[in-house]
N, C-alpha and C positions, 0 to 999 in steps of 0.2 A: 487468446483462454475465456477460457470461463467459472465466473466465483458468485458459487447463488445460495452460500454459506455463510452466515451472521456476518458478519463488520471481515469480512477478510478485503474486502475495497479499500474499504478508508485502513488500515493493516497495511495492506499494500501502500498503497497510498504513506501513510506513516514510516513505514521503514523496520515496524517492523514485522509484519508476516514472507517470507522469503527465499521458500518454499514451500511447491504442491506433487503432490504424487498424484500418478493418473495408472489404472485397466493400464495392464503388455495385454495386448490385445493382438491374435494377428492382422495381420493388414492396416494397422491400426496407424492413425502419423504418429510421429514422432515430430516433435519436438525441438528444432535444429538448436545446435550450440553455436551465442555472439549472433543469434537473430532476435530479434525484435519483435513482440506480437500484443497486439489489444488486451483489455482490459476487462471481457464483458460483465456488467453484474448479474444475470443470470442468462439463458438457452433462447435463446435468438429475436434478447438486447444489441442495443451498438456496443460499442469502447465506449469506452468513455473516454471525456474530452483532456483529462489536466495529464494522461502519460498512456507510454506501453511497458512494460517486464522486456529485461533483457536474458535473455536463457545463459549464464555464465557456469554450467556444470552440470551432468545431466549423469544417472547410478540406477542402476537397475535392482532390486531386495523383491529374494519370492517369502512366498506366506508364514514363512515359519522367521523370518526374522523380524524382529516386535524392532517396531519403531526407540532409539533413545532418547530422552531426556531433550538435550540440546533439542538433534531435529525435532523430536512435537512441539518445544514453545517454539520453533522457525514456521513451523506453521502454523501459528495461529494462538499463539498461549496458551499449547494442551502440554497434559501432562504425558507416555506416553498409555497409560489407561481408555484414560480421556480420547484420542487421538483414534485410534483400534474399535474404542466401539463406535466409531461416527462412520470412520471409514469399512466397516464391514459390513452398517447397519444402509448402507449408501449400498456398496459393492459388498454385495454376502456368496456370490460364486471368484468372486475373485484368486487370480493364483500367485501372480509377480504384478508388478509397480512401477511406474516408469522413477524414476525422483528427479527432481528440478528441480535449481537454486537460481536464484535469475535477482535484479534490483532495478526499481521504479526508478525512467527516465522522465520523468515529469513532461511536457511537451516543447516546453521550448528548449530540450537538445535533439531530441530523434528531429530524426530522418526519417522520414517514413517516405 
């Protein structure tokens, strides 16, 4: 899973970023609950060696659903307004998005 914004990768390792949102598109890949995924610091970059993320939960949000304060904080320390501004800048045409709750699993604990 790609995390190319700011210090999101370090926040994941620290356990302070535990959510991510991805545009829901027809035929788009949906990350599976109870599976682990590599953490890529950018498109085409390899996964970090420190560990992986485990998807714990997934839900769907529509554009008219505004992120709440708790979830915006878990996205990387944002306010709801800051997060929605960033997401809309990256994905101006979105109408629905999948929300994923995850946890960091250090390499020493992963079963790849």
